[in-house]
mmJSON file of the N, C-alpha and C atoms, coordinates in Angstrom:
{"data_MODEL":{"atom_site":{
"group_PDB":["ATOM","ATOM","ATOM","ATOM","ATOM","ATOM","ATOM","ATOM","ATOM","ATOM","ATOM","ATOM","ATOM","ATOM","ATOM","ATOM","ATOM","ATOM","ATOM","ATOM","ATOM","ATOM","ATOM","ATOM","ATOM","ATOM","ATOM","ATOM","ATOM","ATOM","ATOM","ATOM","ATOM","ATOM","ATOM","ATOM","ATOM","ATOM","ATOM","ATOM","ATOM","ATOM","ATOM","ATOM","ATOM","ATOM","ATOM","ATOM","ATOM","ATOM","ATOM","ATOM","ATOM","ATOM","ATOM","ATOM","ATOM","ATOM","ATOM","ATOM","ATOM","ATOM","ATOM","ATOM","ATOM","ATOM","ATOM","ATOM","ATOM","ATOM","ATOM","ATOM","ATOM","ATOM","ATOM","ATOM","ATOM","ATOM","ATOM","ATOM","ATOM","ATOM","ATOM","ATOM","ATOM","ATOM","ATOM","ATOM","ATOM","ATOM","ATOM","ATOM","ATOM","ATOM","ATOM","ATOM","ATOM","ATOM","ATOM","ATOM","ATOM","ATOM","ATOM","ATOM","ATOM","ATOM","ATOM","ATOM","ATOM","ATOM","ATOM","ATOM","ATOM","ATOM","ATOM","ATOM","ATOM"],
"id":[1,2,3,4,5,6,7,8,9,10,11,12,13,14,15,16,17,18,19,20,21,22,23,24,25,26,27,28,29,30,31,32,33,34,35,36,37,38,39,40,41,42,43,44,45,46,47,48,49,50,51,52,53,54,55,56,57,58,59,60,61,62,63,64,65,66,67,68,69,70,71,72,73,74,75,76,77,78,79,80,81,82,83,84,85,86,87,88,89,90,91,92,93,94,95,96,97,98,99,100,101,102,103,104,105,106,107,108,109,110,111,112,113,114,115,116,117],
"type_symbol":["N","C","C","N","C","C","N","C","C","N","C","C","N","C","C","N","C","C","N","C","C","N","C","C","N","C","C","N","C","C","N","C","C","N","C","C","N","C","C","N","C","C","N","C","C","N","C","C","N","C","C","N","C","C","N","C","C","N","C","C","N","C","C","N","C","C","N","C","C","N","C","C","N","C","C","N","C","C","N","C","C","N","C","C","N","C","C","N","C","C","N","C","C","N","C","C","N","C","C","N","C","C","N","C","C","N","C","C","N","C","C","N","C","C","N","C","C"],
"label_atom_id":["N","CA","C","N","CA","C","N","CA","C","N","CA","C","N","CA","C","N","CA","C","N","CA","C","N","CA","C","N","CA","C","N","CA","C","N","CA","C","N","CA","C","N","CA","C","N","CA","C","N","CA","C","N","CA","C","N","CA","C","N","CA","C","N","CA","C","N","CA","C","N","CA","C","N","CA","C","N","CA","C","N","CA","C","N","CA","C","N","CA","C","N","CA","C","N","CA","C","N","CA","C","N","CA","C","N","CA","C","N","CA","C","N","CA","C","N","CA","C","N","CA","C","N","CA","C","N","CA","C","N","CA","C","N","CA","C"],
"label_alt_id":[null,null,null,null,null,null,null,null,null,null,null,null,null,null,null,null,null,null,null,null,null,null,null,null,null,null,null,null,null,null,null,null,null,null,null,null,null,null,null,null,null,null,null,null,null,null,null,null,null,null,null,null,null,null,null,null,null,null,null,null,null,null,null,null,null,null,null,null,null,null,null,null,null,null,null,null,null,null,null,null,null,null,null,null,null,null,null,null,null,null,null,null,null,null,null,null,null,null,null,null,null,null,null,null,null,null,null,null,null,null,null,null,null,null,null,null,null],
"label_comp_id":["MET","MET","MET","LEU","LEU","LEU","VAL","VAL","VAL","THR","THR","THR","ASN","ASN","ASN","THR","THR","THR","LEU","LEU","LEU","ARG","ARG","ARG","ASP","ASP","ASP","VAL","VAL","VAL","THR","THR","THR","ARG","ARG","ARG","TRP","TRP","TRP","ARG","ARG","ARG","HIS","HIS","HIS","ALA","ALA","ALA","THR","THR","THR","LEU","LEU","LEU","PHE","PHE","PHE","VAL","VAL","VAL","TYR","TYR","TYR","ARG","ARG","ARG","THR","THR","THR","ILE","ILE","ILE","PHE","PHE","PHE","GLN","GLN","GLN","ILE","ILE","ILE","ALA","ALA","ALA","ASN","ASN","ASN","THR","THR","THR","LEU","LEU","LEU","ALA","ALA","ALA","PHE","PHE","PHE","CYS","CYS","CYS","ILE","ILE","ILE","GLY","GLY","GLY","GLU","GLU","GLU","ARG","ARG","ARG","GLN","GLN","GLN"],
"label_asym_id":["A","A","A","A","A","A","A","A","A","A","A","A","A","A","A","A","A","A","A","A","A","A","A","A","A","A","A","A","A","A","A","A","A","A","A","A","A","A","A","A","A","A","A","A","A","A","A","A","A","A","A","A","A","A","A","A","A","A","A","A","A","A","A","A","A","A","A","A","A","A","A","A","A","A","A","A","A","A","A","A","A","A","A","A","A","A","A","A","A","A","A","A","A","A","A","A","A","A","A","A","A","A","A","A","A","A","A","A","A","A","A","A","A","A","A","A","A"],
"label_entity_id":["1","1","1","1","1","1","1","1","1","1","1","1","1","1","1","1","1","1","1","1","1","1","1","1","1","1","1","1","1","1","1","1","1","1","1","1","1","1","1","1","1","1","1","1","1","1","1","1","1","1","1","1","1","1","1","1","1","1","1","1","1","1","1","1","1","1","1","1","1","1","1","1","1","1","1","1","1","1","1","1","1","1","1","1","1","1","1","1","1","1","1","1","1","1","1","1","1","1","1","1","1","1","1","1","1","1","1","1","1","1","1","1","1","1","1","1","1"],
"label_seq_id":[1,1,1,2,2,2,3,3,3,4,4,4,5,5,5,6,6,6,7,7,7,8,8,8,9,9,9,10,10,10,11,11,11,12,12,12,13,13,13,14,14,14,15,15,15,16,16,16,17,17,17,18,18,18,19,19,19,20,20,20,21,21,21,22,22,22,23,23,23,24,24,24,25,25,25,26,26,26,27,27,27,28,28,28,29,29,29,30,30,30,31,31,31,32,32,32,33,33,33,34,34,34,35,35,35,36,36,36,37,37,37,38,38,38,39,39,39],
"pdbx_PDB_ins_code":[null,null,null,null,null,null,null,null,null,null,null,null,null,null,null,null,null,null,null,null,null,null,null,null,null,null,null,null,null,null,null,null,null,null,null,null,null,null,null,null,null,null,null,null,null,null,null,null,null,null,null,null,null,null,null,null,null,null,null,null,null,null,null,null,null,null,null,null,null,null,null,null,null,null,null,null,null,null,null,null,null,null,null,null,null,null,null,null,null,null,null,null,null,null,null,null,null,null,null,null,null,null,null,null,null,null,null,null,null,null,null,null,null,null,null,null,null],
"Cartn_x":[93.828,94.213,95.696,96.138,97.549,98.447,97.982,98.781,98.938,97.853,97.934,98.851,98.801,99.696,101.149,101.405,102.769,103.253,102.401,102.778,103.065,102.264,102.475,103.822,104.145,105.431,106.585,106.438,107.496,107.693,106.593,106.694,107.379,107.003,107.618,109.099,109.447,110.848,111.638,111.007,111.692,111.947,110.965,111.151,112.27,112.296,113.336,114.708,114.794,116.075,116.544,115.61,115.965,116.451,115.786,116.185,117.6,117.899,119.235,120.28,119.981,120.934,121.191,120.111,120.259,121.121,120.915,121.7,123.172,123.444,124.836,125.468,124.695,125.216,125.576,124.716,124.991,126.231,126.377,127.554,128.814,128.742,129.905,130.275,129.259,129.525,130.174,129.684,130.243,131.686,131.96,133.328,134.248,133.798,134.614,134.887,133.89,134.064,135.083,134.981,135.918,137.338,137.491,138.826,139.381,138.535,138.975,139.373,138.644,138.969,140.28,140.547,141.725,143.005,142.952,144.169,144.535],
"Cartn_y":[98.452,98.491,98.133,97.163,96.777,97.937,98.688,99.802,100.882,101.199,102.243,101.799,100.537,100.043,100.139,99.801,99.878,101.327,102.233,103.652,104.148,103.705,104.138,103.63,102.369,101.815,102.568,102.88,103.609,104.988,105.661,106.987,106.902,105.899,105.737,105.448,104.566,104.21,105.429,106.252,107.448,108.422,108.6,109.507,108.986,107.688,107.107,107.299,107.099,107.265,108.714,109.656,111.071,111.415,110.855,111.128,110.619,109.411,108.836,109.674,110.041,110.856,112.19,112.819,114.113,113.975,112.885,112.677,112.481,111.649,111.414,112.716,113.519,114.782,115.725,115.787,116.657,116.191,114.874,114.341,114.662,114.5,114.786,116.264,117.133,118.567,118.901,118.294,118.555,118.085,116.898,116.378,117.278,117.702,118.567,119.892,120.415,121.679,121.517,120.409,120.167,120.011,119.27,119.069,120.402,121.214,122.516,123.438,123.375,124.227,123.783,122.478,121.949,122.346,122.413,122.717,124.188],
"Cartn_z":[98.627,100.039,100.201,99.399,99.47,99.036,98.035,97.521,98.586,99.296,100.318,101.451,101.815,102.866,102.417,101.163,100.646,100.629,100.191,100.168,101.577,102.529,103.914,104.418,104.097,104.521,103.865,102.579,101.868,102.486,102.819,103.427,104.784,105.567,106.89,106.745,105.785,105.567,105.105,104.247,103.748,104.892,105.781,106.916,107.821,108.057,108.907,108.275,106.957,106.27,106.338,106.127,106.211,107.609,108.629,110.011,110.264,109.774,109.969,109.241,107.98,107.222,107.908,108.428,109.089,110.341,111.099,112.314,111.973,110.953,110.545,110.062,109.32,108.805,109.954,110.977,112.119,112.868,113.043,113.734,112.937,111.612,110.773,110.858,110.854,110.96,112.295,113.371,114.697,114.77,114.233,114.244,113.428,112.256,111.406,112.115,112.819,113.527,114.652,115.407,116.51,115.983,114.89,114.312,113.814,113.199,112.707,113.847,114.958,116.106,116.752,116.722,117.407,116.684,115.354,114.595,114.676],
"occupancy":[1.0,1.0,1.0,1.0,1.0,1.0,1.0,1.0,1.0,1.0,1.0,1.0,1.0,1.0,1.0,1.0,1.0,1.0,1.0,1.0,1.0,1.0,1.0,1.0,1.0,1.0,1.0,1.0,1.0,1.0,1.0,1.0,1.0,1.0,1.0,1.0,1.0,1.0,1.0,1.0,1.0,1.0,1.0,1.0,1.0,1.0,1.0,1.0,1.0,1.0,1.0,1.0,1.0,1.0,1.0,1.0,1.0,1.0,1.0,1.0,1.0,1.0,1.0,1.0,1.0,1.0,1.0,1.0,1.0,1.0,1.0,1.0,1.0,1.0,1.0,1.0,1.0,1.0,1.0,1.0,1.0,1.0,1.0,1.0,1.0,1.0,1.0,1.0,1.0,1.0,1.0,1.0,1.0,1.0,1.0,1.0,1.0,1.0,1.0,1.0,1.0,1.0,1.0,1.0,1.0,1.0,1.0,1.0,1.0,1.0,1.0,1.0,1.0,1.0,1.0,1.0,1.0],
"B_iso_or_equiv":[0.0,0.0,0.0,0.0,0.0,0.0,0.0,0.0,0.0,0.0,0.0,0.0,0.0,0.0,0.0,0.0,0.0,0.0,0.0,0.0,0.0,0.0,0.0,0.0,0.0,0.0,0.0,0.0,0.0,0.0,0.0,0.0,0.0,0.0,0.0,0.0,0.0,0.0,0.0,0.0,0.0,0.0,0.0,0.0,0.0,0.0,0.0,0.0,0.0,0.0,0.0,0.0,0.0,0.0,0.0,0.0,0.0,0.0,0.0,0.0,0.0,0.0,0.0,0.0,0.0,0.0,0.0,0.0,0.0,0.0,0.0,0.0,0.0,0.0,0.0,0.0,0.0,0.0,0.0,0.0,0.0,0.0,0.0,0.0,0.0,0.0,0.0,0.0,0.0,0.0,0.0,0.0,0.0,0.0,0.0,0.0,0.0,0.0,0.0,0.0,0.0,0.0,0.0,0.0,0.0,0.0,0.0,0.0,0.0,0.0,0.0,0.0,0.0,0.0,0.0,0.0,0.0],
"pdbx_formal_charge":[null,null,null,null,null,null,null,null,null,null,null,null,null,null,null,null,null,null,null,null,null,null,null,null,null,null,null,null,null,null,null,null,null,null,null,null,null,null,null,null,null,null,null,null,null,null,null,null,null,null,null,null,null,null,null,null,null,null,null,null,null,null,null,null,null,null,null,null,null,null,null,null,null,null,null,null,null,null,null,null,null,null,null,null,null,null,null,null,null,null,null,null,null,null,null,null,null,null,null,null,null,null,null,null,null,null,null,null,null,null,null,null,null,null,null,null,null],
"auth_seq_id":[1,1,1,2,2,2,3,3,3,4,4,4,5,5,5,6,6,6,7,7,7,8,8,8,9,9,9,10,10,10,11,11,11,12,12,12,13,13,13,14,14,14,15,15,15,16,16,16,17,17,17,18,18,18,19,19,19,20,20,20,21,21,21,22,22,22,23,23,23,24,24,24,25,25,25,26,26,26,27,27,27,28,28,28,29,29,29,30,30,30,31,31,31,32,32,32,33,33,33,34,34,34,35,35,35,36,36,36,37,37,37,38,38,38,39,39,39],
"auth_comp_id":["MET","MET","MET","LEU","LEU","LEU","VAL","VAL","VAL","THR","THR","THR","ASN","ASN","ASN","THR","THR","THR","LEU","LEU","LEU","ARG","ARG","ARG","ASP","ASP","ASP","VAL","VAL","VAL","THR","THR","THR","ARG","ARG","ARG","TRP","TRP","TRP","ARG","ARG","ARG","HIS","HIS","HIS","ALA","ALA","ALA","THR","THR","THR","LEU","LEU","LEU","PHE","PHE","PHE","VAL","VAL","VAL","TYR","TYR","TYR","ARG","ARG","ARG","THR","THR","THR","ILE","ILE","ILE","PHE","PHE","PHE","GLN","GLN","GLN","ILE","ILE","ILE","ALA","ALA","ALA","ASN","ASN","ASN","THR","THR","THR","LEU","LEU","LEU","ALA","ALA","ALA","PHE","PHE","PHE","CYS","CYS","CYS","ILE","ILE","ILE","GLY","GLY","GLY","GLU","GLU","GLU","ARG","ARG","ARG","GLN","GLN","GLN"],
"auth_asym_id":["A","A","A","A","A","A","A","A","A","A","A","A","A","A","A","A","A","A","A","A","A","A","A","A","A","A","A","A","A","A","A","A","A","A","A","A","A","A","A","A","A","A","A","A","A","A","A","A","A","A","A","A","A","A","A","A","A","A","A","A","A","A","A","A","A","A","A","A","A","A","A","A","A","A","A","A","A","A","A","A","A","A","A","A","A","A","A","A","A","A","A","A","A","A","A","A","A","A","A","A","A","A","A","A","A","A","A","A","A","A","A","A","A","A","A","A","A"],
"auth_atom_id":["N","CA","C","N","CA","C","N","CA","C","N","CA","C","N","CA","C","N","CA","C","N","CA","C","N","CA","C","N","CA","C","N","CA","C","N","CA","C","N","CA","C","N","CA","C","N","CA","C","N","CA","C","N","CA","C","N","CA","C","N","CA","C","N","CA","C","N","CA","C","N","CA","C","N","CA","C","N","CA","C","N","CA","C","N","CA","C","N","CA","C","N","CA","C","N","CA","C","N","CA","C","N","CA","C","N","CA","C","N","CA","C","N","CA","C","N","CA","C","N","CA","C","N","CA","C","N","CA","C","N","CA","C","N","CA","C"],
"pdbx_PDB_model_num":[1,1,1,1,1,1,1,1,1,1,1,1,1,1,1,1,1,1,1,1,1,1,1,1,1,1,1,1,1,1,1,1,1,1,1,1,1,1,1,1,1,1,1,1,1,1,1,1,1,1,1,1,1,1,1,1,1,1,1,1,1,1,1,1,1,1,1,1,1,1,1,1,1,1,1,1,1,1,1,1,1,1,1,1,1,1,1,1,1,1,1,1,1,1,1,1,1,1,1,1,1,1,1,1,1,1,1,1,1,1,1,1,1,1,1,1,1]
}}}
């Protein structure tokens, strides 16, 4: 039972990390696009 709870926490943490990385990546892409358009 402890193992399944740990796996569930790891999966949740992994999804949260992926979500954060994806958000940062999108923001970086938007900033790079704006800077490229400005020059």
